[in-house]
PDB file as gemmi writes it, atoms N, CA and C in Angstrom:
CRYST1    1.000    1.000    1.000  90.00  90.00  90.00 P 1                      
ATOM      1  N   UNK A   1      92.943  36.778  86.966  1.00  0.00           N  
ATOM      2  CA  UNK A   1      92.952  38.164  87.365  1.00  0.00           C  
ATOM      3  C   UNK A   1      94.256  38.813  86.904  1.00  0.00           C  
ATOM      4  N   UNK A   2      94.130  39.922  86.271  1.00  0.00           N  
ATOM      5  CA  UNK A   2      95.275  40.646  85.757  1.00  0.00           C  
ATOM      6  C   UNK A   2      95.900  41.503  86.859  1.00  0.00           C  
ATOM      7  N   UNK A   3      97.220  41.518  86.924  1.00  0.00           N  
ATOM      8  CA  UNK A   3      97.920  42.327  87.914  1.00  0.00           C  
ATOM      9  C   UNK A   3      97.682  43.812  87.665  1.00  0.00           C  
ATOM     10  N   UNK A   4      97.657  44.223  86.419  1.00  0.00           N  
ATOM     11  CA  UNK A   4      97.418  45.628  86.089  1.00  0.00           C  
ATOM     12  C   UNK A   4      96.038  46.058  86.545  1.00  0.00           C  
ATOM     13  N   UNK A   5      95.030  45.272  86.242  1.00  0.00           N  
ATOM     14  CA  UNK A   5      93.659  45.618  86.620  1.00  0.00           C  
ATOM     15  C   UNK A   5      93.513  45.626  88.141  1.00  0.00           C  
ATOM     16  N   UNK A   6      94.096  44.651  88.815  1.00  0.00           N  
ATOM     17  CA  UNK A   6      94.046  44.605  90.273  1.00  0.00           C  
ATOM     18  C   UNK A   6      94.716  45.822  90.884  1.00  0.00           C  
ATOM     19  N   UNK A   7      95.865  46.215  90.355  1.00  0.00           N  
ATOM     20  CA  UNK A   7      96.579  47.392  90.853  1.00  0.00           C  
ATOM     21  C   UNK A   7      95.765  48.653  90.639  1.00  0.00           C  
ATOM     22  N   UNK A   8      95.176  48.799  89.477  1.00  0.00           N  
ATOM     23  CA  UNK A   8      94.335  49.967  89.192  1.00  0.00           C  
ATOM     24  C   UNK A   8      93.140  50.005  90.135  1.00  0.00           C  
ATOM     25  N   UNK A   9      92.523  48.866  90.385  1.00  0.00           N  
ATOM     26  CA  UNK A   9      91.368  48.808  91.287  1.00  0.00           C  
ATOM     27  C   UNK A   9      91.758  49.227  92.699  1.00  0.00           C  
ATOM     28  N   UNK A  10      92.883  48.742  93.180  1.00  0.00           N  
ATOM     29  CA  UNK A  10      93.333  49.085  94.533  1.00  0.00           C  
ATOM     30  C   UNK A  10      93.704  50.557  94.645  1.00  0.00           C  
ATOM     31  N   UNK A  11      94.420  51.085  93.662  1.00  0.00           N  
ATOM     32  CA  UNK A  11      94.859  52.483  93.724  1.00  0.00           C  
ATOM     33  C   UNK A  11      93.707  53.468  93.571  1.00  0.00           C  
ATOM     34  N   UNK A  12      92.713  53.132  92.785  1.00  0.00           N  
ATOM     35  CA  UNK A  12      91.627  54.076  92.544  1.00  0.00           C  
ATOM     36  C   UNK A  12      90.443  53.882  93.484  1.00  0.00           C  
ATOM     37  N   UNK A  13      90.391  52.765  94.180  1.00  0.00           N  
ATOM     38  CA  UNK A  13      89.320  52.537  95.137  1.00  0.00           C  
ATOM     39  C   UNK A  13      88.016  52.045  94.532  1.00  0.00           C  
ATOM     40  N   UNK A  14      88.113  51.305  93.445  1.00  0.00           N  
ATOM     41  CA  UNK A  14      86.926  50.722  92.823  1.00  0.00           C  
ATOM     42  C   UNK A  14      87.047  49.206  92.868  1.00  0.00           C  
ATOM     43  N   UNK A  15      85.988  48.506  92.488  1.00  0.00           N  
ATOM     44  CA  UNK A  15      86.065  47.049  92.468  1.00  0.00           C  
ATOM     45  C   UNK A  15      86.753  46.569  91.185  1.00  0.00           C  
ATOM     46  N   UNK A  16      87.051  45.277  91.162  1.00  0.00           N  
ATOM     47  CA  UNK A  16      87.793  44.700  90.042  1.00  0.00           C  
ATOM     48  C   UNK A  16      87.032  44.823  88.722  1.00  0.00           C  
ATOM     49  N   UNK A  17      85.718  44.628  88.746  1.00  0.00           N  
ATOM     50  CA  UNK A  17      84.926  44.669  87.518  1.00  0.00           C  
ATOM     51  C   UNK A  17      84.941  46.065  86.893  1.00  0.00           C  
ATOM     52  N   UNK A  18      84.866  47.097  87.726  1.00  0.00           N  
ATOM     53  CA  UNK A  18      84.911  48.467  87.210  1.00  0.00           C  
ATOM     54  C   UNK A  18      86.275  48.764  86.604  1.00  0.00           C  
ATOM     55  N   UNK A  19      87.337  48.321  87.273  1.00  0.00           N  
ATOM     56  CA  UNK A  19      88.686  48.537  86.746  1.00  0.00           C  
ATOM     57  C   UNK A  19      88.888  47.770  85.436  1.00  0.00           C  
ATOM     58  N   UNK A  20      88.356  46.578  85.345  1.00  0.00           N  
ATOM     59  CA  UNK A  20      88.453  45.786  84.108  1.00  0.00           C  
ATOM     60  C   UNK A  20      87.712  46.483  82.977  1.00  0.00           C  
ATOM     61  N   UNK A  21      86.530  47.016  83.291  1.00  0.00           N  
ATOM     62  CA  UNK A  21      85.750  47.739  82.274  1.00  0.00           C  
ATOM     63  C   UNK A  21      86.491  48.992  81.809  1.00  0.00           C  
ATOM     64  N   UNK A  22      87.136  49.700  82.745  1.00  0.00           N  
ATOM     65  CA  UNK A  22      87.898  50.895  82.386  1.00  0.00           C  
ATOM     66  C   UNK A  22      89.084  50.536  81.486  1.00  0.00           C  
ATOM     67  N   UNK A  23      89.755  49.445  81.787  1.00  0.00           N  
ATOM     68  CA  UNK A  23      90.877  49.011  80.952  1.00  0.00           C  
ATOM     69  C   UNK A  23      90.414  48.609  79.564  1.00  0.00           C  
ATOM     70  N   UNK A  24      89.306  47.893  79.499  1.00  0.00           N  
ATOM     71  CA  UNK A  24      88.760  47.509  78.193  1.00  0.00           C  
ATOM     72  C   UNK A  24      88.331  48.739  77.397  1.00  0.00           C  
ATOM     73  N   UNK A  25      87.729  49.705  78.071  1.00  0.00           N  
ATOM     74  CA  UNK A  25      87.282  50.929  77.414  1.00  0.00           C  
ATOM     75  C   UNK A  25      88.466  51.759  76.936  1.00  0.00           C  
ATOM     76  N   UNK A  26      89.504  51.853  77.752  1.00  0.00           N  
ATOM     77  CA  UNK A  26      90.702  52.616  77.361  1.00  0.00           C  
ATOM     78  C   UNK A  26      91.371  51.968  76.148  1.00  0.00           C  
ATOM     79  N   UNK A  27      91.387  50.653  76.104  1.00  0.00           N  
ATOM     80  CA  UNK A  27      91.951  49.960  74.953  1.00  0.00           C  
ATOM     81  C   UNK A  27      91.102  50.102  73.705  1.00  0.00           C  
ATOM     82  N   UNK A  28      89.804  50.177  73.877  1.00  0.00           N  
ATOM     83  CA  UNK A  28      88.904  50.294  72.731  1.00  0.00           C  
ATOM     84  C   UNK A  28      88.956  51.675  72.098  1.00  0.00           C  
ATOM     85  N   UNK A  29      89.135  52.727  72.907  1.00  0.00           N  
ATOM     86  CA  UNK A  29      89.175  54.085  72.365  1.00  0.00           C  
ATOM     87  C   UNK A  29      90.441  54.318  71.555  1.00  0.00           C  
ATOM     88  N   UNK A  30      91.548  53.779  71.985  1.00  0.00           N  
ATOM     89  CA  UNK A  30      92.794  53.774  71.214  1.00  0.00           C  
ATOM     90  C   UNK A  30      93.129  55.122  70.573  1.00  0.00           C  
ATOM     91  N   UNK A  31      93.225  56.163  71.397  1.00  0.00           N  
ATOM     92  CA  UNK A  31      93.661  57.460  70.906  1.00  0.00           C  
ATOM     93  C   UNK A  31      92.563  58.367  70.405  1.00  0.00           C  
ATOM     94  N   UNK A  32      91.324  57.929  70.450  1.00  0.00           N  
ATOM     95  CA  UNK A  32      90.217  58.758  69.999  1.00  0.00           C  
ATOM     96  C   UNK A  32      89.898  59.784  71.096  1.00  0.00           C  
ATOM     97  N   UNK A  33      90.310  61.026  70.886  1.00  0.00           N  
ATOM     98  CA  UNK A  33      90.279  62.049  71.927  1.00  0.00           C  
ATOM     99  C   UNK A  33      88.863  62.471  72.290  1.00  0.00           C  
ATOM    100  N   UNK A  34      87.991  62.620  71.340  1.00  0.00           N  
ATOM    101  CA  UNK A  34      86.663  63.161  71.599  1.00  0.00           C  
ATOM    102  C   UNK A  34      85.595  62.083  71.784  1.00  0.00           C  
ATOM    103  N   UNK A  35      86.000  60.889  72.169  1.00  0.00           N  
ATOM    104  CA  UNK A  35      85.032  59.817  72.385  1.00  0.00           C  
ATOM    105  C   UNK A  35      84.254  60.079  73.672  1.00  0.00           C  
ATOM    106  N   UNK A  36      83.016  59.672  73.681  1.00  0.00           N  
ATOM    107  CA  UNK A  36      82.130  59.894  74.835  1.00  0.00           C  
ATOM    108  C   UNK A  36      82.362  58.800  75.881  1.00  0.00           C  
ATOM    109  N   UNK A  37      82.594  59.223  77.132  1.00  0.00           N  
ATOM    110  CA  UNK A  37      82.806  58.287  78.234  1.00  0.00           C  
ATOM    111  C   UNK A  37      81.492  58.054  78.977  1.00  0.00           C  
ATOM    112  N   UNK A  38      81.340  56.873  79.559  1.00  0.00           N  
ATOM    113  CA  UNK A  38      80.185  56.654  80.434  1.00  0.00           C  
ATOM    114  C   UNK A  38      80.280  57.573  81.664  1.00  0.00           C  
ATOM    115  N   UNK A  39      79.147  57.893  82.244  1.00  0.00           N  
ATOM    116  CA  UNK A  39      79.112  58.811  83.383  1.00  0.00           C  
ATOM    117  C   UNK A  39      79.916  58.323  84.582  1.00  0.00           C  
ATOM    118  N   UNK A  40      80.013  57.017  84.766  1.00  0.00           N  
ATOM    119  CA  UNK A  40      80.737  56.496  85.922  1.00  0.00           C  
ATOM    120  C   UNK A  40      82.245  56.785  85.863  1.00  0.00           C  
ATOM    121  N   UNK A  41      82.776  57.134  84.687  1.00  0.00           N  
ATOM    122  CA  UNK A  41      84.196  57.434  84.552  1.00  0.00           C  
ATOM    123  C   UNK A  41      84.481  58.926  84.397  1.00  0.00           C  
ATOM    124  N   UNK A  42      83.537  59.776  84.749  1.00  0.00           N  
ATOM    125  CA  UNK A  42      83.740  61.211  84.574  1.00  0.00           C  
ATOM    126  C   UNK A  42      84.037  61.953  85.870  1.00  0.00           C  
ATOM    127  N   UNK A  43      83.892  61.319  87.028  1.00  0.00           N  
ATOM    128  CA  UNK A  43      84.177  61.988  88.293  1.00  0.00           C  
ATOM    129  C   UNK A  43      84.544  60.965  89.361  1.00  0.00           C  
ATOM    130  N   UNK A  44      85.209  61.417  90.409  1.00  0.00           N  
ATOM    131  CA  UNK A  44      85.523  60.587  91.567  1.00  0.00           C  
ATOM    132  C   UNK A  44      86.453  59.423  91.286  1.00  0.00           C  
ATOM    133  N   UNK A  45      86.160  58.317  91.948  1.00  0.00           N  
ATOM    134  CA  UNK A  45      86.993  57.123  91.831  1.00  0.00           C  
ATOM    135  C   UNK A  45      86.980  56.547  90.418  1.00  0.00           C  
ATOM    136  N   UNK A  46      85.866  56.680  89.732  1.00  0.00           N  
ATOM    137  CA  UNK A  46      85.795  56.194  88.353  1.00  0.00           C  
ATOM    138  C   UNK A  46      86.712  56.952  87.425  1.00  0.00           C  
ATOM    139  N   UNK A  47      86.821  58.261  87.631  1.00  0.00           N  
ATOM    140  CA  UNK A  47      87.733  59.061  86.808  1.00  0.00           C  
ATOM    141  C   UNK A  47      89.187  58.697  87.091  1.00  0.00           C  
ATOM    142  N   UNK A  48      89.516  58.472  88.363  1.00  0.00           N  
ATOM    143  CA  UNK A  48      90.874  58.013  88.714  1.00  0.00           C  
ATOM    144  C   UNK A  48      91.165  56.679  88.060  1.00  0.00           C  
ATOM    145  N   UNK A  49      90.193  55.794  88.112  1.00  0.00           N  
ATOM    146  CA  UNK A  49      90.344  54.464  87.530  1.00  0.00           C  
ATOM    147  C   UNK A  49      90.581  54.547  86.026  1.00  0.00           C  
ATOM    148  N   UNK A  50      89.782  55.345  85.347  1.00  0.00           N  
ATOM    149  CA  UNK A  50      89.927  55.470  83.894  1.00  0.00           C  
ATOM    150  C   UNK A  50      91.253  56.134  83.531  1.00  0.00           C  
ATOM    151  N   UNK A  51      91.690  57.119  84.313  1.00  0.00           N  
ATOM    152  CA  UNK A  51      92.977  57.772  84.043  1.00  0.00           C  
ATOM    153  C   UNK A  51      94.126  56.778  84.183  1.00  0.00           C  
ATOM    154  N   UNK A  52      94.111  55.980  85.240  1.00  0.00           N  
ATOM    155  CA  UNK A  52      95.160  54.973  85.412  1.00  0.00           C  
ATOM    156  C   UNK A  52      95.097  53.915  84.309  1.00  0.00           C  
ATOM    157  N   UNK A  53      93.901  53.532  83.903  1.00  0.00           N  
ATOM    158  CA  UNK A  53      93.752  52.545  82.831  1.00  0.00           C  
ATOM    159  C   UNK A  53      94.284  53.095  81.513  1.00  0.00           C  
ATOM    160  N   UNK A  54      94.050  54.376  81.250  1.00  0.00           N  
ATOM    161  CA  UNK A  54      94.551  54.997  80.024  1.00  0.00           C  
ATOM    162  C   UNK A  54      96.076  55.043  80.023  1.00  0.00           C  
ATOM    163  N   UNK A  55      96.671  55.400  81.157  1.00  0.00           N  
ATOM    164  CA  UNK A  55      98.134  55.427  81.257  1.00  0.00           C  
ATOM    165  C   UNK A  55      98.691  54.019  81.100  1.00  0.00           C  
ATOM    166  N   UNK A  56      98.057  53.046  81.752  1.00  0.00           N  
ATOM    167  CA  UNK A  56      98.526  51.662  81.656  1.00  0.00           C  
ATOM    168  C   UNK A  56      98.398  51.126  80.241  1.00  0.00           C  
ATOM    169  N   UNK A  57      97.392  51.573  79.523  1.00  0.00           N  
ATOM    170  CA  UNK A  57      97.177  51.093  78.151  1.00  0.00           C  
ATOM    171  C   UNK A  57      98.131  51.755  77.156  1.00  0.00           C  
ATOM    172  N   UNK A  58      98.360  53.056  77.299  1.00  0.00           N  
ATOM    173  CA  UNK A  58      99.144  53.780  76.298  1.00  0.00           C  
ATOM    174  C   UNK A  58     100.625  53.883  76.639  1.00  0.00           C  
ATOM    175  N   UNK A  59     100.956  53.941  77.921  1.00  0.00           N  
ATOM    176  CA  UNK A  59     102.357  54.090  78.346  1.00  0.00           C  
ATOM    177  C   UNK A  59     102.652  53.116  79.485  1.00  0.00           C  
ATOM    178  N   UNK A  60     102.804  51.872  79.139  1.00  0.00           N  
ATOM    179  CA  UNK A  60     102.961  50.815  80.133  1.00  0.00           C  
ATOM    180  C   UNK A  60     104.225  50.999  80.979  1.00  0.00           C  
ATOM    181  N   UNK A  61     105.316  51.443  80.366  1.00  0.00           N  
ATOM    182  CA  UNK A  61     106.560  51.630  81.117  1.00  0.00           C  
ATOM    183  C   UNK A  61     106.424  52.766  82.128  1.00  0.00           C  
ATOM    184  N   UNK A  62     105.734  53.812  81.764  1.00  0.00           N  
ATOM    185  CA  UNK A  62     105.497  54.926  82.689  1.00  0.00           C  
ATOM    186  C   UNK A  62     104.641  54.467  83.866  1.00  0.00           C  
ATOM    187  N   UNK A  63     103.632  53.676  83.604  1.00  0.00           N  
ATOM    188  CA  UNK A  63     102.748  53.176  84.658  1.00  0.00           C  
ATOM    189  C   UNK A  63     103.522  52.344  85.671  1.00  0.00           C  
ATOM    190  N   UNK A  64     104.221  51.320  85.205  1.00  0.00           N  
ATOM    191  CA  UNK A  64     104.949  50.439  86.127  1.00  0.00           C  
ATOM    192  C   UNK A  64     106.182  51.118  86.715  1.00  0.00           C  
ATOM    193  N   UNK A  65     106.847  51.965  85.940  1.00  0.00           N  
ATOM    194  CA  UNK A  65     107.994  52.716  86.473  1.00  0.00           C  
ATOM    195  C   UNK A  65     107.579  53.651  87.593  1.00  0.00           C  
ATOM    196  N   UNK A  66     106.435  54.307  87.430  1.00  0.00           N  
ATOM    197  CA  UNK A  66     105.920  55.186  88.478  1.00  0.00           C  
ATOM    198  C   UNK A  66     105.563  54.423  89.735  1.00  0.00           C  
ATOM    199  N   UNK A  67     104.956  53.261  89.592  1.00  0.00           N  
ATOM    200  CA  UNK A  67     104.617  52.453  90.767  1.00  0.00           C  
ATOM    201  C   UNK A  67     105.864  51.962  91.491  1.00  0.00           C  
ATOM    202  N   UNK A  68     106.872  51.585  90.734  1.00  0.00           N  
ATOM    203  CA  UNK A  68     108.126  51.155  91.351  1.00  0.00           C  
ATOM    204  C   UNK A  68     108.801  52.329  92.047  1.00  0.00           C  
ATOM    205  N   UNK A  69     108.767  53.502  91.438  1.00  0.00           N  
ATOM    206  CA  UNK A  69     109.373  54.695  92.045  1.00  0.00           C  
ATOM    207  C   UNK A  69     108.672  55.083  93.341  1.00  0.00           C  
ATOM    208  N   UNK A  70     107.344  54.965  93.363  1.00  0.00           N  
ATOM    209  CA  UNK A  70     106.595  55.278  94.583  1.00  0.00           C  
ATOM    210  C   UNK A  70     107.044  54.374  95.731  1.00  0.00           C  
ATOM    211  N   UNK A  71     107.309  53.130  95.430  1.00  0.00           N  
ATOM    212  CA  UNK A  71     107.764  52.199  96.463  1.00  0.00           C  
ATOM    213  C   UNK A  71     109.243  52.375  96.784  1.00  0.00           C  
ATOM    214  N   UNK A  72     110.052  52.755  95.801  1.00  0.00           N  
ATOM    215  CA  UNK A  72     111.500  52.816  95.996  1.00  0.00           C  
ATOM    216  C   UNK A  72     111.964  54.063  96.738  1.00  0.00           C  
ATOM    217  N   UNK A  73     111.304  55.178  96.566  1.00  0.00           N  
ATOM    218  CA  UNK A  73     111.762  56.430  97.184  1.00  0.00           C  
ATOM    219  C   UNK A  73     111.809  56.337  98.710  1.00  0.00           C  
ATOM    220  N   UNK A  74     110.780  55.856  99.402  1.00  0.00           N  
ATOM    221  CA  UNK A  74     110.905  55.737 100.860  1.00  0.00           C  
ATOM    222  C   UNK A  74     111.994  54.751 101.299  1.00  0.00           C  
ATOM    223  N   UNK A  75     112.151  53.674 100.541  1.00  0.00           N  
ATOM    224  CA  UNK A  75     113.207  52.713 100.875  1.00  0.00           C  
ATOM    225  C   UNK A  75     114.581  53.359 100.718  1.00  0.00           C  
ATOM    226  N   UNK A  76     114.803  54.092  99.639  1.00  0.00           N  
ATOM    227  CA  UNK A  76     116.087  54.761  99.437  1.00  0.00           C  
ATOM    228  C   UNK A  76     116.325  55.845 100.501  1.00  0.00           C  
ATOM    229  N   UNK A  77     115.288  56.551 100.903  1.00  0.00           N  
ATOM    230  CA  UNK A  77     115.435  57.561 101.945  1.00  0.00           C  
ATOM    231  C   UNK A  77     115.789  56.906 103.276  1.00  0.00           C  
ATOM    232  N   UNK A  78     115.187  55.770 103.592  1.00  0.00           N  
ATOM    233  CA  UNK A  78     115.508  55.050 104.804  1.00  0.00           C  
ATOM    234  C   UNK A  78     116.945  54.532 104.799  1.00  0.00           C  
ATOM    235  N   UNK A  79     117.385  54.016 103.671  1.00  0.00           N  
ATOM    236  CA  UNK A  79     118.774  53.559 103.539  1.00  0.00           C  
ATOM    237  C   UNK A  79     119.733  54.729 103.727  1.00  0.00           C  
ATOM    238  N   UNK A  80     119.407  55.883 103.170  1.00  0.00           N  
ATOM    239  CA  UNK A  80     120.241  57.068 103.311  1.00  0.00           C  
ATOM    240  C   UNK A  80     120.337  57.497 104.768  1.00  0.00           C  
ATOM    241  N   UNK A  81     119.227  57.464 105.492  1.00  0.00           N  
ATOM    242  CA  UNK A  81     119.235  57.854 106.897  1.00  0.00           C  
ATOM    243  C   UNK A  81     120.025  56.862 107.732  1.00  0.00           C  
ATOM    244  N   UNK A  82     119.864  55.586 107.504  1.00  0.00           N  
ATOM    245  CA  UNK A  82     120.543  54.561 108.298  1.00  0.00           C  
ATOM    246  C   UNK A  82     122.038  54.480 108.017  1.00  0.00           C  
ATOM    247  N   UNK A  83     122.429  54.725 106.770  1.00  0.00           N  
ATOM    248  CA  UNK A  83     123.841  54.613 106.405  1.00  0.00           C  
ATOM    249  C   UNK A  83     124.495  55.975 106.187  1.00  0.00           C  
ATOM    250  N   UNK A  84     123.762  57.045 106.452  1.00  0.00           N  
ATOM    251  CA  UNK A  84     124.126  58.398 106.125  1.00  0.00           C  
ATOM    252  C   UNK A  84     125.289  58.998 106.721  1.00  0.00           C  
TER     253      UNK A  84                                                      
END                                                                             
């Protein structure tokens, strides 16, 4: 099980197989802007999943940096309040 796929599945609210398919699809399109997406990735949780998979595929540092920042900001705010 891939950590990226598992993270995408948890954040978007889909199962692991759907997240894996979205990651494979994002990698296969490889910059093709007008490619046709399956209907399951055009709305709701599937669209969130495909968007995260596209970011993870094309800008890996942005994906992981953003996840680390989401976790770090509350911790830094708590440290500021406690030591403030």
